[in-house]
C-alpha positions as CSV (number, residue, x, y, z in Angstrom):
1,M,42.5,108.8,143.5
2,E,45.9,110.0,142.6
3,R,46.4,107.2,140.1
4,N,43.0,108.0,138.5
5,W,43.8,111.7,138.4
6,K,47.2,111.0,136.7
7,R,45.4,108.8,134.1
8,I,42.9,111.5,133.2
9,C,45.5,114.2,133.2
10,H,47.8,112.1,131.0
11,W,44.9,111.7,128.5
12,A,44.2,115.4,128.5
13,C,47.9,116.3,128.2
14,L,48.3,114.0,125.2
15,L,45.4,115.6,123.5
16,L,46.5,119.1,124.2
17,L,50.0,118.4,123.0
18,S,48.6,117.1,119.7
19,F,46.1,119.8,119.0
20,A,46.7,122.9,116.9
21,W,44.3,125.2,118.8
22,T,42.9,128.0,116.7
23,V,41.3,131.0,118.5
24,G,40.2,134.0,116.5
25,A,41.8,132.7,113.3
26,A,39.6,135.0,111.2
27,D,41.4,138.0,112.7
28,Q,44.8,137.0,111.4
29,P,46.1,139.1,108.5
30,A,46.2,137.3,105.2
31,K,49.6,136.7,103.6
32,T,50.4,137.9,100.2
33,E,51.3,135.0,97.8
34,T,52.9,135.4,94.4
35,E,51.0,132.3,93.2
36,P,47.6,131.0,94.2
37,K,47.9,128.4,97.0
38,K,45.7,125.4,97.2
39,P,43.5,125.4,100.3
40,D,44.6,123.2,103.1
41,P,41.7,120.7,103.8
42,G,42.9,120.6,107.4
43,Q,42.1,124.3,107.8
44,K,38.4,123.6,107.2
45,V,36.3,124.8,110.2
46,I,34.0,122.0,111.3
47,A,32.7,123.5,114.5
48,V,32.8,126.5,116.8
49,V,32.6,126.3,120.6
50,N,32.1,129.6,122.4
51,G,33.8,131.4,119.6
52,T,36.8,129.0,119.3
53,Q,37.1,127.3,115.9
54,V,37.6,123.6,115.6
55,L,39.5,122.6,112.5
56,E,39.5,119.4,110.5
57,R,43.1,118.9,111.5
58,D,42.1,119.0,115.2
59,L,39.7,116.2,114.5
60,Q,42.3,114.1,112.7
61,M,44.9,114.6,115.4
62,T,42.3,113.6,118.0
63,I,41.6,110.4,116.1
64,Q,45.3,109.6,116.0
65,E,45.6,110.1,119.7
66,M,42.5,107.8,120.2
67,R,44.3,105.1,118.2
68,R,47.4,105.4,120.4
69,Q,45.3,105.3,123.6
70,F,42.8,102.5,122.7
71,G,44.5,100.6,119.9
72,E,43.8,100.3,116.3
73,K,41.5,97.2,116.8
74,S,39.2,99.1,119.1
75,I,39.0,102.1,116.9
76,T,38.2,100.2,113.7
77,Q,35.1,98.7,115.3
78,D,33.4,102.0,114.7
79,S,32.4,103.3,111.3
80,P,34.4,106.4,110.1
81,E,31.3,108.6,110.8
82,V,30.9,107.3,114.3
83,L,34.7,107.6,115.0
84,R,34.6,111.3,113.8
85,R,31.7,112.1,116.1
86,K,33.5,110.5,119.1
87,A,36.6,112.4,118.3
88,L,34.7,115.7,118.1
89,D,33.1,114.9,121.5
90,Q,36.5,114.3,123.0
91,F,37.9,117.5,121.5
92,L,35.0,119.6,122.7
93,A,35.3,118.1,126.2
94,V,38.9,119.1,126.6
95,E,38.2,122.5,125.1
96,L,35.3,123.2,127.4
97,L,37.4,122.2,130.4
98,F,40.2,124.5,129.3
99,Q,37.8,127.4,128.8
100,E,36.3,126.8,132.3
101,G,39.8,126.7,133.7
102,R,40.5,130.2,132.4
103,T,37.8,131.5,134.8
104,L,39.7,130.3,137.9
105,G,42.2,133.1,138.1
106,L,45.2,130.9,138.3
107,Q,48.5,132.4,139.3
108,D,52.1,131.7,137.9
109,V,50.9,129.7,135.0
110,D,53.8,130.7,132.9
111,T,56.2,129.6,135.6
112,Q,54.5,126.2,135.6
113,V,54.8,126.0,131.9
114,E,58.5,126.6,132.0
115,A,59.0,124.0,134.7
116,L,57.0,121.3,132.8
117,W,58.9,122.3,129.6
118,S,62.3,121.8,131.3
119,G,61.1,118.4,132.7
120,A,60.0,117.3,129.2
121,E,63.4,118.3,127.8
122,K,65.2,116.2,130.5
123,Q,62.9,113.3,129.8
124,A,63.7,113.5,126.1
125,G,67.4,113.5,126.8
126,S,68.2,117.0,125.6
127,P,66.4,120.2,124.4
128,E,67.4,119.2,120.8
129,K,65.8,115.8,121.1
130,F,62.6,117.3,122.5
131,E,62.4,119.8,119.6
132,E,62.8,116.8,117.2
133,Q,59.9,115.0,118.9
134,L,57.8,118.1,118.5
135,A,58.7,118.5,114.9
136,K,57.7,114.9,114.2
137,D,54.3,115.7,115.7
138,G,54.0,118.8,113.6
139,L,54.2,121.2,116.5
140,T,56.2,124.4,116.8
141,R,57.8,125.4,120.1
142,D,55.1,128.1,120.6
143,Q,52.3,125.7,119.9
144,A,53.6,123.1,122.3
145,K,54.0,125.7,125.1
146,D,50.6,127.0,124.5
147,N,49.1,123.5,124.7
148,I,51.0,122.8,128.0
149,K,49.4,126.0,129.4
150,K,46.0,124.8,128.3
151,N,46.6,121.4,130.0
152,I,47.4,123.3,133.3
153,Y,44.0,124.9,133.1
154,V,42.3,121.6,132.4
155,R,44.0,120.0,135.4
156,A,43.1,122.9,137.6
157,V,39.4,122.8,136.8
158,V,39.2,119.0,137.3
159,T,41.1,119.2,140.6
160,Q,39.0,122.1,142.0
161,K,35.6,121.4,140.6
162,V,35.4,117.6,140.1
163,V,37.6,115.8,142.6
164,P,36.1,117.3,145.7
165,T,32.7,115.9,144.7
166,I,33.8,112.3,144.8
167,K,33.0,110.5,148.1
168,V,33.2,106.8,148.7
169,E,31.5,105.0,151.7
170,D,32.6,101.6,153.1
171,A,29.2,100.2,152.3
172,E,29.8,100.9,148.6
173,L,33.1,99.1,148.7
174,Q,31.6,96.1,150.3
175,A,28.8,96.0,147.7
176,F,31.3,96.3,144.9
177,Y,33.4,93.5,146.4
178,Q,30.3,91.2,146.8
179,A,29.2,91.9,143.2
180,H,32.6,91.1,141.7
181,Q,33.9,88.3,143.9
182,E,34.9,86.2,140.9
183,Q,37.4,88.8,140.0
184,Y,39.1,88.3,143.3
185,R,39.2,84.5,143.1
186,H,42.8,83.1,143.0
187,G,44.5,79.8,142.6
188,E,47.2,78.4,145.0
189,M,49.6,81.2,146.1
190,V,52.9,81.3,147.9
191,G,54.5,84.2,149.8
192,A,58.2,84.4,149.2
193,R,61.3,86.4,149.6
194,H,64.5,86.1,147.5
195,I,68.1,87.2,147.1
196,L,69.3,87.9,143.6
197,I,72.9,88.1,142.3
198,K,72.4,89.6,138.9
199,V,74.2,88.3,135.9
200,A,73.7,89.6,132.4
201,L,72.7,87.0,129.7
202,Q,75.7,87.9,127.6
203,A,78.1,87.7,130.6
204,K,81.4,85.8,130.2
205,E,81.8,82.5,131.9
206,E,84.3,84.0,134.3
207,E,81.6,86.5,135.5
208,K,79.0,83.8,135.8
209,Q,81.4,81.7,137.8
210,Q,82.1,84.6,140.2
211,A,78.4,85.2,140.7
212,R,77.8,81.6,141.3
213,E,80.5,81.4,143.9
214,K,79.1,84.5,145.6
215,I,75.5,83.1,145.8
216,D,76.8,79.7,147.0
217,S,78.6,81.5,149.9
218,I,75.5,83.4,150.7
219,R,73.4,80.3,150.8
220,K,75.9,78.6,153.1
221,D,75.6,81.5,155.6
222,L,71.8,81.3,155.4
223,L,71.8,77.6,156.2
224,A,74.1,78.3,159.1
225,G,71.5,80.6,160.6
226,R,72.1,84.1,159.1
227,D,68.9,86.2,158.9
228,F,67.4,86.0,155.4
229,Q,65.8,89.4,155.3
230,E,68.9,91.2,156.7
231,T,71.1,89.4,154.2
232,A,68.8,90.4,151.3
233,K,69.0,94.0,152.3
234,A,72.8,93.8,152.4
235,V,73.6,91.8,149.2
236,S,70.6,91.4,146.9
237,D,70.6,93.1,143.4
238,C,66.8,93.1,143.2
239,P,64.8,96.3,144.2
240,S,62.9,94.1,146.6
241,K,66.1,94.3,148.8
242,T,64.5,97.3,150.6
243,R,61.8,95.0,151.8
244,G,64.2,92.2,152.8
245,G,63.6,90.5,149.5
246,D,59.9,90.2,150.0
247,L,57.9,89.6,146.8
248,G,54.6,89.2,148.5
249,Y,52.1,86.5,147.6
250,F,51.9,85.4,144.0
251,G,50.1,82.8,142.0
252,K,51.3,80.6,139.1
253,G,52.1,82.5,135.9
254,R,53.4,85.6,137.6
255,M,57.1,84.6,137.8
256,V,59.5,83.1,135.2
257,P,59.2,79.3,135.0
258,E,62.4,78.4,136.8
259,F,61.6,80.7,139.8
260,E,58.0,79.6,139.9
261,K,58.8,75.9,139.9
262,A,61.3,76.3,142.8
263,A,59.0,78.5,144.9
264,F,55.9,76.3,144.6
265,G,58.1,73.3,145.4
266,L,59.2,74.6,148.8
267,K,57.7,74.1,152.2
268,E,57.1,77.0,154.5
269,G,60.4,78.3,156.0
270,E,62.5,76.2,153.6
271,I,65.4,77.8,151.7
272,S,65.8,76.8,148.0
273,P,68.9,75.5,146.2
274,V,70.4,78.2,143.9
275,V,68.0,78.9,141.1
276,E,69.3,80.2,137.8
277,T,67.0,82.4,135.6
278,Q,67.5,85.0,132.9
279,F,68.1,87.6,135.6
280,G,70.9,85.7,137.4
281,F,71.1,83.5,140.5
282,H,68.4,83.4,143.2
283,I,67.9,82.0,146.6
284,I,64.2,81.7,147.6
285,Q,62.6,81.4,151.0
286,V,58.8,80.7,151.2
287,Y,57.1,82.1,154.3
288,G,53.5,81.3,153.6
289,K,51.1,79.4,151.4
290,K,47.4,80.1,150.5
291,P,45.0,77.5,149.0
292,S,42.7,78.4,146.1
293,G,39.8,80.7,147.1
294,V,38.5,84.3,147.2
295,T,40.9,86.9,148.6
296,P,39.3,88.4,151.8
297,F,37.9,91.9,151.5
298,E,40.4,93.5,153.8
299,E,43.3,92.3,151.7
300,V,41.9,93.9,148.5
301,K,40.1,96.8,150.1
302,K,42.5,99.4,148.6
303,Q,42.2,97.8,145.2
304,V,38.4,97.9,145.4
305,E,38.5,101.5,146.6
306,G,40.6,102.4,143.6
307,R,38.2,100.8,141.2
308,V,35.1,102.4,142.8
309,K,36.8,105.8,142.9
310,N,37.8,105.4,139.2
311,E,34.3,104.7,138.2
312,K,32.9,107.6,140.1
313,F,35.7,109.9,138.8
314,N,34.9,109.0,135.2
315,R,31.2,109.6,135.7
316,A,31.8,112.9,137.6
317,V,34.1,114.2,134.8
318,S,31.5,113.2,132.2
319,D,28.7,114.8,134.1
320,Y,30.7,118.0,134.6
321,V,31.6,118.3,130.9
322,G,27.9,117.6,130.1
323,E,26.9,120.6,132.2
324,L,29.5,122.8,130.6
325,R,28.2,121.7,127.2
326,K,24.6,122.6,128.1
327,K,25.8,126.2,128.8
328,A,28.1,126.4,125.8
329,R,27.5,127.8,122.4
330,V,28.4,124.9,120.2
331,E,27.8,125.1,116.4
332,I,28.5,122.0,114.3
333,L,29.2,123.2,110.8
334,D,30.2,119.8,109.2
335,P,26.9,118.1,108.1
336,G,28.5,114.7,108.7
337,L,29.1,115.5,112.3
338,Q,25.6,116.9,113.0
339,E,23.1,114.7,114.9
340,G,21.6,112.3,112.3
341,G,24.3,113.3,109.8
342,K,25.9,110.8,107.4
């Protein structure tokens, strides 16, 4: 569930960081200009939801975000009219979630905003670089902080109102597994652990020679009876060292060719010769083999559960937004976006 939640929150966050939200824009005092200024087409009001104006630029930014999320190829399958309506639906969904979130009485929202802002600055590398990113997206500091705040409300309403409604029974998991067994079919697999002595591709011959001598010495100790897993924990340069070098079971096509050829050529318990790949030098030990077949349910139960929960989560969010929209006052002003419009 956590992975699914992160996915939907990432989507909402990206949308909210892209939008220029306009609430009560008609109440803003007009600026005095010395020369007539051409109207900005992006300022055109295309819809109103519970008193909040949706501008043309909101729609265009939503379409841009959809392109980033789903890819240009997927987006261009729709006609411009259909794409605009989908974008409006997405915008309204997030706006309605935000408005509902404001009814929850959240505390310390500003503190959360500042914490998220600081985290974003660190991730960008510096406050200046983060400001540069915002400028490229056409956002001011105030707009970005306001949108982060709105995302907090969206997250809160989904967490409190939607997530608790999602329940999954074992019988549902079994049914899903039986209906999708082809997706869990696999070819021959091997279970292996390895030790890596990392060497950069551009390393000098002297460095490569030192690494080679080190891995040869390690292999000699392993052949003399030294424990493979304990050795991996002590000397391997791969993150798998924390698991004693264990890479789990994998099929063909998962590893780089040199590593795959060596692993599938070993017998159970056998230790490989030194294998060189783009990552450096490896020693491989195979601890199990599985013939082609369907992975047993118990081995993929967590994966199945994640997929079932994801489907339920998406439906639950969609249903919840649908109920919010039934109660909302939504007025579509752009004829092209109205039902049956062209």
